[in-house]
N, C-alpha and C positions, 0 to 999 in steps of 0.2 A: 504495500501499499505504499502509496505517496502523500508524503504528509510535510510540515512544516512545523520545526517547535521552536517556540516563542516562548523566551524567559522575560518574566514581568518583575524584577526586583526592587522590593519595598523596604521601607523600614522596619515593618512589624512580620511581614509575610515574603516569603517567594513564591509566584505562581508560575505553572509550566501548562502551556496550551499547546494542543497537537491540532494544527488545522490543515484541512482538505484542500487541496489545489483550487477550490471554488470558494474557498474562505468558509467553510462549515466547520465550528470547532468539534472535533471528534472526541478529545480528552483534555480534563483540565485536573490539574492536581495542584495541591498548595499545602506549604507547610510553613509555618511560626517560627520567626526569627526570635531572638529574646534580646532586646536592646539592654544594655546595665546601664545604672545612675551612679556611678561610684560618688559622688558630690553633688549637693543642691546646683542645678543648672547645667549639669554634665550628662551626656546621652552618647553612649556607644556603643557599637558591635563588635563582636567577636570576629575578626576577619576570616580566619580558620574555620570557624563555625559556620559562617556563612557561605564560604565557599563547599564545605560539606553538604549544607544543604541542598546547593545548587546541582551538585552530582548527585545527591540522592532523588532529587525529582529527575533528571535527564534519564538515569540508569532505569528509574519507573518506568517514563515513557516508552524508551525506548526497548525497554522488556515486553511491554505490551503491544508496543506496533512495529519495532523492526528500525530499522537505521532512517532517519528523516532525509529530504533533500538537502535541508541546511536549517541553519539556526539562526535565531534574531534575538536579538538584546534590548531592552529596555529598560531602564531603572529610575527610582529618585535620585534625584540632583545633590551636587555640594555636599557631600558626603567626601571623607579624607583619609585617607590612608597611606602611608611610607612602607617600603619593605626593600628586600635585599634578595640576596640568592638564598639565605638562610629560612626566609618568611618576613611575615610581618616584624616591625619594630614598636609597635604600639597598636593598641586597638583602634576601629575606625572610628571617627570624631564625625559624628550624624548633624543633618542640618537643622537639628532643633536645639544644639547646644550652645549654652551663651556665656562658656569660661571664657571666652576671648575679648569679653566688652571693656576692658581696659587696653587692649592692646588696639582694639577699634579708636577709643577714644584719642590713644597717644597716635596715630599714624593719621588720623583726621586733624590732629593740629599742626602737622608739618605744613613748611611755610608752600612748599609746590602745592600741596592738595587745597589749602585754602585761596592762595591764588588761582587754581584753575577754576574754583566755585566762584568765586567774585569775579571772573573774568566771562563765565559762564551764563551768570546771571544778565550781565550786560547783553550779551548775545540774545539770550530769552526774552529779554524786555522787546526788542528789535522785532524778534520772531513772532510775537503775538500780535505784532501792526504791519509785519512786513513779512510774511512765510517767505520772501525767497531769499533771506538772508543765511537760511538752512541748506541754499543750493551753493555758496560762496564755497569757494576750497577750504577745507576743513569746519565749515560752518555747522554743519550740523554735530559733528565731534565734540566742538567747545561749546554747545549749546546743553551737550550733555554731561558734560562735565561738572553745570550746575547743581544737578540730580541725582547724579550716581556717585556715591561713597562707598568707604568700606563699611560691612553689617558682620554681624556673627555669625551667618550665614556662610559667608565665604570661606572657600579652601583655601583662599590667601591668608586668611588671618588663623585658620586651623592649623595650616603648615608652619607659618611663624611661631604659634606656640608650640608647636613639635618640636622644631629646632632649637629654641629656648628654654623647653624644660624637661627633654628625653634626649640623656646621654647618647644613648644608641643611636638616635636619629643622626644626633648632631657629627659621631664620629662617622657612620653610613657616608656622610654626605663629604666631610673631608677624605674620605679612602675614595669616594666617587663611585660609590657601590650603590646609593640608594636612589629607589624609584618613586616618585609622589604618583598619586591618582586618586581617581575619585570611583567609586563603585563598581561601575563597568569598567573601568582600566584594570583594578582588582580581577575580578572574573574575567576578562579577555586575557590578561597575562596567565591565568590557571589554565584556561583553555586551550589557549594558542600558544602561549611564550612570548606573545608579542606585547611591547610596552606603548600600547596606545590609547586616546581616547576619542570621540569624535565631535567634530566642530558645536553641535547641541551642547554636551556635556559641557565642554571646555568654556564656553558662552557664559554659562551660571558660577563659575569658580570666582568671579572677581579678578582673577590673572591676564584675562584675554580681551583683546580689542577686537571688537567686532566692525569697526569700521574698517579694521586693515586686515582680517580674518589671519591674527597671529597672536602669539603670545606678547602679552604687552611688556615693551622695552619698561615704560614708565613705571611700571605697576610694580613689575619684579624688582627694578633698580630701587623704588623707594622701599618696598617691605622687604630686600634684602633676599629674595628669592634665585638661587643658582639656578638657570635656563636649562642645565645639563638634567637634573633631576625631573624635568615635565616630559611628558607624554608624547609620542609624534601623535598629530592630530589628521586624522581619520575621516574622509569623507562618506556620506550615509548611502553612495550606491559602490561603494570598493570593498569587496570581501576583505575580512581580517585576518584569516589563516585559516587551515586546517586544524580539526580538533581529535582528540584520542577517540570521537563516537563516531570515526568513518564520515563525520560529515563537515561542513565548510563553517564558519561565524562568517552570515553573509553580511549582516548590519549591526550598528549599535546606533541606535536613537533615544534620546532623554523623554521620560515619560508624557511630559507636558507637550513637546513638538512633536510626538507619534500622534498624540491625541489629534493636534490641530491640523497634522497631515491628514488625518482620517476624515477632519469634516472639510478641507478642502485646498488645492493649492493654489489658486488664483488670490490676488489683492481684495481683501474683503470678508472673506472667509474666517469666521469668529468660531470659539467653542469656549463652555464653562464646565469645569469638571470640577464636580461636587466632591470631597471626600473630607478628609478630617478639616481641612479649608476649602476657598475656594479658587482656583487657578482661570482668570480669564485671559483669554490668548489672541491677538487678531493678529492674522496675514497682511503685512504692509506692503510686499512685493518682494522687488528686487534690490531697492537700497534703501539704507539702515534708516527709520526716523529718530530725528531729536529726543533725548528722553523728557519728560515732563513730570511733575510730582507725584513719585510711587508709580511711573510705568517704566520699564526697560526695554532697551533695544537688545535683542537678542538674535541668536542664527535661529531659525527655523528650520531649514534643509540647507544641507550642502551636498551637492553634485560635484562633478569633476567639472561640470559647464557652467553650474547656476549655483546661487546662493540666492534662499529666500530668506527674509528678514520677519519677524516679528517684535510688537509692543504686548506686555507681560503686564497685568494686575493682579493683586493677589486679597483675598480676604481670610485673614487668620484663622478664625474660626467660624465655621458653618453646619457638618455634619459632626462635629465633636459639641457646638453650642448644643444640636437637637439631642445629642447623647445625654447632656446635663439634663435637660427634661426627665430622661430615664433614671440617670442615677439620683436624683433628688424625689424620685418618686410623683413627679407632676402627670408622667403616664408610666404606664404598664407596657405596651407594645408602640409600635410605630404607627398601627393602624387607627390610634386614637386621635392622631393629628389630622388624618382626613374627616374623622367624626366630628372634630371641634369645626370644621369648615363647609358641613352643612348649612350653616349661617354664613354667606361670605361676607357679611358687613364687619368690618375690622373694629376693634374698640380703641378708645381715645386714651389706650396707654400705649407707653412705648417701652421697646426691650433692646437697648443697642448689644449686639452679640459681639462686644470687644474682648473677650475671655482672656484674650492675647494679645491686646493691643488692637490698636485700627492702623493698618497701611494703608493700600492707595485710596484716597489720594491725600490723606491727612500726614500720614508718617509720624505718628503718635504712639510708639512703641510703650511708653508710661502708662496709657489709659487705658482703662478697665471697663468691664461690662455694667449696664446701668439699668434699672428699670424705673420708670418714671412716668409721673403723673399718675399716681395709683388715688384711689377714692375706694368706700368702702363697698361700691358696687363692681369693685373687680374681681370675678372669678377663673378659678382654673384655666376656664378654656380661655379665656380673655389674656392670660399669661404666655399661653400655647402659641396662640393666633399672633399676638405681638413678637414673639420670637421669631417665627417664620416670617413674619412681614417684614422683622428689622432685618434679617438675613439676606430678602428680596430686594431692600433699598439698599444695603451695601453693594451687593451686585450691579443694582442699576447706577450707582454712584462711581462706581469702576467702569462700566460701558460710557456713563459721560464722559469721564476724564480720559477716556480711551479715544473717542471720537474728536474729543476736541484735540488731544495731542496729536492724533494721526492726521486730522482733518480729512477725515472720510465719516460716509454715515453707514454702520451697522446695521443691514436689513433683516437679519436674521443669527440666531445663537444654535450650536448644536450643543446638547447638553449631554454628558455622562458623567459616570462615577456613582456610586451609593447612593448618594443623597438626591441624584436625580429620580429615584424612585418615589419621592415625597411630590406628589402633584400639584399639590395647592401652593408648594413654593415656585413652581415652573411657571403656574398661572399668574399669580403675582409679578412675578419678575417679568411676562408678557404683559400685564395691566400698566405697572409701575413705569415701563420703558417704552410700550406701543411698538415692541417687537415680536416677531413671530421666534418662539422657542421650539427646536425641533427634537424630540427623542426618538432617539434611535431603538431599533430593535436589540441590540447588544449594547452593553453601557460599558464593556472592559476597553474603551478607547485605544489607551497604549498598547495595548497587545494586537488591536484590528489594525492599525496605522503601521505597527514593526512587522507584521505579516503582509500587508499590501508590497512596503519596500523589498522585505526579503525575497519575496517571491519575485517581485521584478529583477532585482539584483540574478538573481541564480536563471531567470529567464532571458538575461540580457537585453531587457527592456528598460526605455528611458525612465527612469523612477516617478517623474512627474506626468506624464503622459499616463502611468499606467495606473494612476487614481482610479478609483471606483467610488460612485455615489453610496453613503452608505444608506440601509435600510430604515427608513423613518417609521415608526410604529405609532407615532400620535405627533399631532401638532398645535401647541400651546399658544391660540389668536387674540391678540388684545379683546378684550371682551366687549371694551367701551367703557369701564368701570374705573376710573383711573384714581378711586380714591383718593378725592382731593381732601378731604379734610384731615386725613391720617398724613399725606405729604405734607401738608402744610405743618402739621403738630411735630412733623422729624423735623425739617428742616428749620423750623423754629426753636427748639431745643438742641441741635447740632452747633445752630450759631451761637447760641448761649453758651456753650461747655466747649467750645474749642475755638 
């Protein structure tokens, strides 16, 4: 039987999918990983345990279905590991880890960083009145300097911490034996012996320059990262190498970019992935757009011939905010959310779901969730509806910022991820935004996108022309009910608080 084996490596689990040549999921297996939290704010994975999990999953699928045509890899971004020929030199630091806060502050105070931000602000003000400035030589690059800085999620900061605090890492760098990589690099190394990453993962490290498509000379110089330890950059349409399983590793692509590819390859294609948080991604075409507050220019897809770019905005807590309802006993199962919306009228109570701060477009990591405008008439169902409506409003704020930053109008968004099963959420996003929300038959967008890319590579087809429109199970149209009272209340309170 011909099939493609797609690995989807996340923070809390790794999944393996077997796709038929036609795109049908023949088999799905999942194993949980075990994040460790050695100190408050720290979050790590054991790299050896991770690769053992990957191998077990591959072996399970291969023993059931035989050797695949090839393997595709998609993964969560920005986790950091350093290893040498003997193995990992420290645990993998995941994107959730905040131990680097003091390092972020230190590098953010450096003169070159502050000068770049000041210059970028000047260009950004001009850009808001005369968009042509972004077309000037280095115009978009300079504007981006105003809004992109160091962050605790960046691999650049994780790597600096490892160099400063782990003697084994420092000694391996001095010996010239150290290799740095993100989760994809570590898995690819173990499967193929190649020290690589792809452009989509690289663009989320904080070490990569999306305008020049290379590791940044400026950032590596400021942070003090030796380029020799960085992985080679791999296009998405180039096989990485052969594996011990008799099948090549056909492609590597980051999870959000894989899901965006599944949504479409033309400029204006957009998707939102509702998991622990929500990632909203917009394909902006073959030229990177300058960043604006909370929106980051990244590589959407890199082939040998073309590069597609995206803008990305983030809501830190969406699915995890809904899980909070369960953990505190406001709901016993998720079906109660739909029950609460049998009466679609929204309450005059607000729930700002900032459990992990506010990201796009506010950039307030210090802000925390708030339940506002309470009265004695507020009941359990009102709080449930207010939370779901709050998540929807946050998504719409990101979409509006994205349209303004990219200077495009988004017609529809493809929704994937587990929280897409909450249909009242999707209807509210449609109502608040006035946009069509497309719910595909399959919600595993990252795996679906990676499969299409892997299949195109195996068949020698152009990855962009090989894209196939996803099967849409349901379309949420704007109902005409804009919930103006709720929107005004939201905007009033957000204006007061921020």
